Structures are given as structure tokens and as C-alpha cells.
N, C-alpha and C positions, 0 to 999 in steps of 0.2 A: 171621662174616658179611662177606665181602670179594672183589676181582677184577682182570682183565688185558685188554689189547687182544686181541681175537679170537685165542685160542690157536692156532686152526687156521692162521692166517696168519703169526703170528710163530713160525715153526718153530725158529729158531735164535737163542738169546738169549745171546750171548757177551759177556763184559765188554769185551774190547778192541774188538769191532765196535760195540757200543752206545755206548761212550764216544766213539768217533769219528763215529758216525752218529747224531746227535741227533734226526734226523727220525723214527726208529723209536720211536714213543711207546708206552710201557707205561702203561696207564690204570689208575686206582685203583678206584673203586667203580662197579659197573655190572652188567649182565647177563653171562651166560657169555661172557667175552671181549669184552664191550662197551666202549665208550669210557668215559672217566672219568665216574662217575655220582654222585660225592659232592656236587658242586655248589658247592664252595668256590672262589670267585674272588678272595678277599681274603687267603688264607693266604700268608705269605712263603715263598719257596722255601728249602729247607734249604741251608745253606752248602756242604755236601758233595755236592750233586747235580751230576753231570757227565753231561748227557744222560739216559740211563736207568740210570745207575749211581750208587751212593752210595759215596764215599770220604771218610773222616774228614778234615776240613779242618785246616789249621794255624790254631791259635787261641792268642792270648797267654795265658800262664800267669797265673792269678788266684787270689784267696783262696777259702775254702770258701763254699758256698751251702747254706742250709737251706730245704727245701721242706716245706710243711705240707699235709696233707689230713686227712680226717675219720675214717679207720680205719687201724689199725696193720698193718704188715708181719707175716706169720706163717709164710711158707714160701718156700723156694728153688725148689721144684717147684710152679709155678702151674698145672700142667696136670691135676692131680687134680680130681675133682668137688668135693672138700671144700675145696680151696685156691684155686679158680679165681675170683679177684677182681681188679678193676682196681688195687687197692692193692698186692697182691703184684707185679703187673705193673710198677707204678711203680719198685719197687726192683730188679726183674730187668732192665729195659731197659738200664741202663748196664753191666750185669754179664754178661749172656748174649747172645752173638752169634747171628744167624740168617741164613738164606739170602738174605732180602730185608730191605729197610728201607723203611718208609713215608715218603714226603715229607709235608709238612704238609697238602697238599691231598688226601691219600689215595692218591696214585700209588705203587704198589710199585716199588722200585728194586732192582736186583741189588746185593748187599752186596759191593762191590769190594774191601774189605779182606780178605774171607774167601773169596770165590767166584771161580772162573774162568769159570763160565757155567752156564746152565740150558738144556738142549736138548730140543726135542720131536723125538725120533728117528723116530717113526712115529705115524700117526693111526689105523691099523687093523691090529692093535690099537694103542691109545694107549700109547706108550712115552716116558717122560720121564727125562732123565738130569741129575743134579745133580753138578757138578764143583767140588771144593774146591781152593783154592790149596795147593800143597805148602808145608810149613814153618810154617804157622800153628799155634799151640799154646795150651793152657790155661795159666793162671797158674802151675800146678805143673810146667810144662815138658812135659807129655804132649801128644801131637798131637791137634788138633781135626780129626777126619776122619770117614770113612764109618761107623765104629762108632757115632758119636753120632747120625747120621742113621738108622742101622738100629735103634737103641734107640727113637728117637722113633716110627719106623714100627711096631715091635712094640707099643708102648704104645697107639698110636692105632688100630691095625688092627681091634680087636674080635675078633680070632681066638684070643686067649689069655685064657681066663677068669682073673679075679683082678686084672687091671689096672683101676684105677678112674679111667680117663681121662675128663676133662670132656667131650670130644667125639671122635667117630670120623669126622667129616665128611671125606671125601676119602680118608683112609687106609683106610677100609673098602672102598673101590672097588678097591684094589690087589690084583691076583691073585698077582703074584710080585714080590718085592723082593730085590735082591742087591747086594753090593759087588763091582763089577768089578775094583777095586783099592782101595788105601788111601784114595784121594781121589775115587772115583767111585761114586755111589749111583744105581742104575737101578730104576725102577718100571714094571712092565707092568700096565696097568689091565684088570681083568676087566670093569668097567663104566666108560665114559668119565667123566671128571670135568673139567668146563669150568674150574673155578677152581683148577687145580693150582698156580698161582703162589702161592696162599695157604698151601700146605703148607710145613712147616719155617720158618714165618714168626714174626714177633714176637708174634702173638696166636693161633697155631694150631700147636702142636707144638714146645714148647721143646726145644732141642738141649742135653740134659743130658750130663754127663761119663760116658760109658759105661765108661771105665777105672776110675772110682770104684766103679761098681756091680759090675764084675768083681772088684775087690779085696775088696769087702764080702760078696760071695756065693760066691766061689770058682769062678765061671764062667770058664773059661780064654779063651773067645773068643765075645763076644756074637753075632758074625756067624753062628755055627753053631746058634744057638737057633731052633727052629721050634715050632709047636704040638705036634709029636710028640716033643719033647725030654723027658727024664725029669721026672716030676712034681715031684720034690724041687728040681730046678733052676728049674722054672717058678715054684714057690711062693716060693723064695728071691728070685728076680728081681722078681716082682710085689710081694712084701711090702716089699722095700727101695725100689722105685720109688714105692710108695704112701706110705710113711711115713718112709723114711730121710733124706729131704731136708726134713722139717718143722723148724720152729724155726730154730735157728742153731748151726752147727758148721762153722767155717772149714776144718777138715781134710777135709771131704767136699764142700765147696762152692766149688770153684775158679771163676775167671772166664775168660771167653773174649772179652769186649769191653773197652772202654776203662777200666772201673773194676772193683775187686774189693771184696767184702764185708770190712769191717774190725772192726766191733763192733755190738752189739745190746743195747738195753735193752727188755726185753719190754713190749709194749703201749705203748711210748713212741717209740722211734726206732731206725733202723738207719743206720750210717755206712759210706760207701764211699770208698776211696782209689784213686788211679791204679794201674792194673794194670802192674807193671814188665815183664811178658812181652808186653805188647801191641806189635805190630810196626808199627802205623799211627801217625798223628799223635795225640799224647796229648790228653786232654780239657782244657778250659780251667780249670774250678775244680779246686783241689788236692784238695778233698774235696766229696762230696755227702752231705748228711744229710737223710734222709726222716723227718719227725716227725709223730706223730699228735696233732692238735688237733681234737677232735670238734666243737666249736662254731665255726661259721663266723665269727661276730662276734669271738670270742676270737682266732681266727686273724688276722683283719683288724687287731685291736689289737696283736697280736704283730708284724705287719708294720710298723705305725705306729711301734713301739718298736725296730725293727731287730733283734728277737729272731730273726726269720726274714726271708728275702729274697724268697720266693715263696710264695703261698698258692693252692692249687688245690682248695679245699673245694667241697662241693656248693653250688649256687646258693642264696643267701639274700638277701632284700630289704634287711634291716638292714645286713648285711655289705657288700653292693654300694654302698649309699648312703654308708657310712663310707669305703670306699676311693675312691669318686668325689670325696669331699671332701678327699682327701689329695694331690691333684695338686701343690699348692704345696710339699709336703714331698718331692716326687720319687717319688711312688707312681703307677704306671701301672695301669690297670684295663681288662680286656677282657671283654665279654659277647657271645658269638656263639651261633648255633644249634648244638647239639651232635649227638652220635651215641648218647647214652644215652636210652632211652625208658622212662619210668615207666609201670607197668601193674599190673593186678590179675590174678592167676592163681587160678582156682577149682580146688580139689582134688577130683578125682573119686573119691577114697577116701571122701569124705563123701557118703552117699546123697542128700542134699538136691540136689546138683548134677547128679545123673542126670536130674532134671526140667528139661527145656529151658525151661519157663515160669519156673522159679526163676532160672535163669541170665539169662533175658531181663529179668525184672522187676528183678533186682539191677542189671543194666547200665543199665536205664532210669532208676533212681533215683539213680545215681552222678552228682553234679553236676559233670560234666567241665568245663563252661564256667566255673562258679564257682571251681573249683579252679585253673584256669589263670589266671583274672583276679586272684585274690587272692594266689596263691603264686608265679607265674612272671612276670607282666607287669611287676612292679616291677623285675625284673632285665632282662627282654627284652620291650620294649613291643609287639612284633609277634607275640608268642607266641599260639598257637591250639591247641585240643584236637587230639590226634593221631587220625587217621582210618584208620590202617593198622597192622598188626603186622609186615609183611614189608618195608616201605619207609619211609624217612624223607621228609619234605616236600622236602628238598633233592635227592632222588634221582629219576632218570628211572624211571618206572614207578609213582610214587606216585599213588594215586587214593583218593578218599573212599569207603571201603567200609562205614562205620559210621553216619554221621549219620542216614541214612534209616531205619536199622534200630533204633537205640537212642536217637537224639537226643543231647543233651548235658546231660541232667538234667531229669526230669519225674516227680515222685512220683505224680501222679494217674494217668498212663499206666501206671506200674509197678503200682499197686494194681488197676487195671482188668485188667491181664494176669493177675494172681494170681486175681482173682475169676472170670474166665473159665475158669481151670484148676481150679476147685473149692476153692480156698483160702478160708477164712472168717476174718474179722477178729474176734478175741475182745474181751472187755471191757477188756483191758489195751492194746488198740490194735495187737496183734501178730497177724499172720495165722497160721493153723494148718491142718493137714490130716492126717486120720487120727491125731489126737493128737500130732502133731509140730509144735512151734512153729517159725516161720521165724526162727531165731536162729543166728548163727555168728560166728566170730572173724575179724578182719583182723589178721594178724601182720606185724610190721615191726621195723626197728631204731629206735633212739631219736633219729634225725635229726629236728630240730625241724619241718622241712617235712613230713615223713611223719606226725608227730603231728598237725599241723594238717590234713593231708589226711584222716586218719581222722575227725577231729572234724567236718569238713564232710560227709563221707559219712554219719556217724551221724545228723546232724541232718536231712539230706535223706531218707534211707531210713526214718527213724522216721516221717516223714509218710506214707510209702508202706505202713507196717505191717511193716517188716522191722527186727528188732533186731540191731544190730551191737555186738559186744564188742571193745573195743580191747585187743589183745595186743601190748604194747610190750616187746620183748626185745632188749637190746643185742647179744646173741649169736645172733640169729635166722639171719642169713646164714651164720654159721660152723658152727652145730651142728644147725639144724633144717630149713632149706630143703631141702637135699639129701636129707634123710631123709623128706621129705613130711609133716612134723609141723606141719600148719596146716590151716585151712579155706579161707581166702583169703590169699594172700601179696601184699604191696605191696612192690615193689622195682623195680630197673631192670636191663635188659640193656644192656651196652656193645656197641653195634653195631659191626661191622667192615665193610670195603668189599664183602664177598662174600655175596650173598643166600643162597647154599647153606648157610651156617652155621646157618640157622634149622632145618635138617632135624633136628639132634640135639635141638632143644628141643621140637618138636611131633610127631615121628613116634612111633609106638607103641614103647615100650621104649627111647626115645632116652636117651642118657647124661645129657642135661640136661633131660629131661622129668620134672620133679619133681612134676608135678600128676597123673600117671597118666592122661593124656589119650590117647584112641585113636580114630582115624578112618581106616579102611583106604583110603577114597577119597583122603584127603589124603596118606597114606603113598605111594600109588602115584604121585600127581601130583608130589610133591616129588622122588621118586627119578628120575622122567623129567626134571624140570627141571634137577636137578643134573648130569645127564649130557648135556644138550642143548648141543652145540657151536655151534649157530646162535644168534647174539645175539638176534635178534628172537623166535625160538621160546622161548629161555630166559626172556626177560622176560615174554612172554605167559603162560607156564605158571606162573611165580611170582605173577603178578597173579591168575590163576585160584585159586591156593592161598590167596592173601590173602582173596579173596571167600568162599571156602569156610569159612575160619576165622571170618569175620564172621558168616556164617549160623549156624555151630555154637556160637559164643560160649563157648569155654573160657576166654578171657581178655578183658580190657577195656583198650584203650589209653587212657592219660590225656594225656600231653604229652611232648614232647621236652625233656629237661633242657638249659637253656642251659649252655654252657661258660663258666665264669667263672674268671679268673686275675688276681691282683693281684701286682705285683712292683716292686722298687725300680728306678729308672731307671739304676742303676749296672750293671745286667745288660742286654746287648743280645740280641735274637733270641728272647725268651721267647714261646712260642705254645702255646695249648692245642690239641693235635691231637685232633680229635673221636674217633678210634678208640682212641688210645693215651695221651692225656693230656699234661700239661705237661712231663714229663721225657723225652719221646721223643728230643730232640736236645740233652740237657743237656751233652753233650760239646762242643757248639758255643758254649756261653755264654762270652762275653768279659766279665770282671768287673773293674771298677775299684774302687779303695779308696775 
């Protein structure tokens, strides 16, 4: 979910030119090529930003830094549907280079350590060219080049059955892809894609080592692979891409960025050390350790005891209050509006949710205001219920699409909706229709805030005559969400700056459409919006899509999660970047003893 300054106007994006001409602004979050739409005016600029280019800055060498969050690292390839979590992203950001780097305010910058430029060669048809710097390598000495881009294209294109890519946004619009030479990848789009700058980025299309896949599959040259290649080759390729980079095996997991994977303790931590083959300025901390501490208060206590130096756990009132009270001990605490939105997805495999009245009644009884007041405002006092699924309150285009339709929690209105649809409340206080009681599960992980969310929903919806079963499963996101094994799912999407990334979540058959939702009118509207190169038209069409979603109610927005990060004052420049988290610019951290 991410974006650029009017792609049609910025036709030539060369590193040398942009570094010299800082007035040419590449904007982060907004409509198709619109200006920066993330709305962050307080984010500190990355030290490595030079105009519209990112080049790793010189930072004093310092000791190791341990960063905690609430779920463990599980996979090097974060682009599969099964592995696509922000927690794997935290560990991959210091290890895997991309074509662009986000600044803290959401602005995409050309990765000047790795790229010579990104060029819009033509607009009709749309032709984009990615040019790599010659001589950059993986940590095993092999070149980082066009093969890696071509592999990412193949995996995300949707043209080769077998790949389990989390998203095909943008890649599926490419009609022809080719390596013009070892360091130039060119894409000719069959359908225009306004957000092309979001391809091969830190959160859409990991650039994985194609040479490793070639070695493990016997494919002599990945650039020769097409959908018409021998089935045995395609099967070997997709199988390795899907599973060969799970878990931890340093021999197949080289680094292309400032750090490399060093060691792993399953379900506990992953350690990264400086990449000796990195040709840019090295990272500040000698080591980065990403550690899983599920409980936010326990993480805050670990910070207090200097067992960790940074905590980026999900927001928790008790943890926030503890860290606020540690200022005298040198602990700093930030709480800002984030880019992850908590929501409820109804699964259309469950026949109950084919009934629009059931979806409406459920949405009406969910106490969205009460949830926000009790679970979020203690961390972020100005928090309010989210009223959109396509936009965040900080983004241009955000409009209230929900409060007039479902309110923020009204059990009486919910019961009235069901009665009007022919549901009858039984002696047990639960509505039923045609012998089917109105009962279903809400599935979620064991994050304390989500446990409390379900408790609040249970109490409110019980008053409406809807029985909610709490399905608390620590492995829900890893093993069941992608398989559609739930009635209602409670979780968060980590938004990125490009609105077009919503397409894979809500379109029929989309790679991230775990709820089996289908609306042909919405499909057509999103496809038109993603290809709209006019910023105003792009924004208007996504607003229409947002309103259509609100009317159909496959999902219920709850609130935007605050970004919370606590850290020792011995580290400078720590910032929780809304799209990519606290470890985005960990290489820039200057650490004192």
C-alpha cells in the first residue's frame, strides 16, 4: 500500500541528477503519483537522505543493539503468503537491499548504494527501466544484478502457477519483462501502473538471491525462464522459492545490505552482524539482535534492566506508562499515529456472512468507540475509531465512510436489524433463523490487547443476541489466516504508502484475500484506479472503492494502532517508521557505551 510524485511528470529518476537537484521531490504516500500523503511532519529525516536519494551515511562504530517485538522471525523470504509479516520484515530490512529506501516520513528514495537510476522510458505503453550499479555484490561475492529483479518479477507476476507470492500488485500489470544487460531490468506494462516506484521495494517484492535458486534447482539462467518453460523447471523453481528460504540456513541466505544473518534461536531471536562485502558505509551497531518478547510490559521491563536497548512491541497502556516513568533512567518513549490498522474480516466461506443483515448487525454491535477508548487512548490520547479501510486519517483522501452506516457500537440497533431480517431471539438470548443460531468465532493471536478486544465485543454483541466464541490461537497468523481457517479474523494490516496495494487484499481471488470476498464492481473499480496516472482521478476512484466496501461490509475497521517505541538514550535517531517499523534505519544508529 504505497506511492510517488506524479510518475508521468518525473520521467527520469537518475541518482546523479536527483542528488544534485534536490528540488525534484519524490513523494511517499498518496494517490497515483500524488504528493506525499502520509501526513508525517514530525518524522526526523534519515541521515542518509541526499535530496531524493538514500546513501548509507558514515556512523561511528558502536556496540550491539537488541531490539524486541512481540513475534519471532521465521523466514528469510517474507514475500510468500505464509511468511508475509512485519516481524520477518524487521529482520530482513538490515539484510536485503532494495531498489528504493523509505525515508521516515514515507518518501521513497532511490537506493544510491545499489542503484544507478529508475527511468520512465515511455508512457504509451508504459515502460520502466531499473538500472543497478555495476560491481555491487551479495555477501557470498556473487553479483547483485538483473537476475534478482527478474526472479522477483516472476514470483510476483501471477503468470506462473505454483508461486505463493503474498501480492501480485503491479507485477501482474507487466506484459513483458527482460534483462537488457546484467544491470538493467526493463518492464513494459500491459496495463499502466501508477505506483511503479513501489515495485522491488522494501515492502513489495523482496530481491532474493537468484544465483542461490539457480544452484539449488539446476536452472542454468533464471532470465530464460518463462511460463512456457519445462514444467519440471517451473516446479523446482516455485517449490524452492516458496519453502527453501524458510527458517534459517546461512548457506542459502546471503546478504545484500549492511548486515548479514549470523545466528538464530528458533522462536527467540535472530542475530545480524556487519556484511563484510558491503561496499557502502558500514552500519553503526556492530551487531543487531532481533528478539521475541511477546508481552509488551515484559519488554518494557527488559528495557528498564538494559537487557534490550529498543522495544517496538504492539501498543499497550501498561507498558507505555512504565516507559514514560523511566525518563530519569535514560529511557525515551514515542507514541505516534501509525500505519497498521486493526480490523475484523468476515469469512465468506461461512454461510452466515452471505447474509448482508448478519454482516450489518455484527458491525453495529461491535463497540468500536469503547474499544478505542479503553485500549488505545491510554497510549495515544487523540485516538478515534477508524472510518475507512483504504485510507488512514493522516492521508489525503481519508473520509468517514462508516459511522453513518454502522455507528461505533449500538446493540439495540443491531438487534433491530436482525429482527427486520427474520431472525428470532430464542430463550437463550441468541438469535436464530431456519434452525441456525447466530454464533461464530473471532480468531486472533494471544496479544493481550486483542484478548481484551474480543472480550469487549463479546459483551456488547451478547446484548444484541449474537454469541461470539473467543478463538485465541498464538499461531493463528502463521498457520490459519492464509488458509481461511476462521469465521471472523481480528488482526492488523501494515499499511504502506501506496493505496494500490489494497487490490490484492479485496479483489476476487487476490493473493491476500483470505476471506474469500468477491465483488465484481469493486474488482473493476480497483483495477481502473491502480492504472490511473492522473493523481486526482486515482484518488477519487480509490475513495469510491472505499465507500463501496463500507456499503458491502466484508470487513469492519476498528482503529489505527499507535506506533510505540521505547529506547535507551544511548542510541540516537531511533524512530518508528509507520510502514516499516523501528529497524528501518538501524544502520544509522550511533550507540554510546
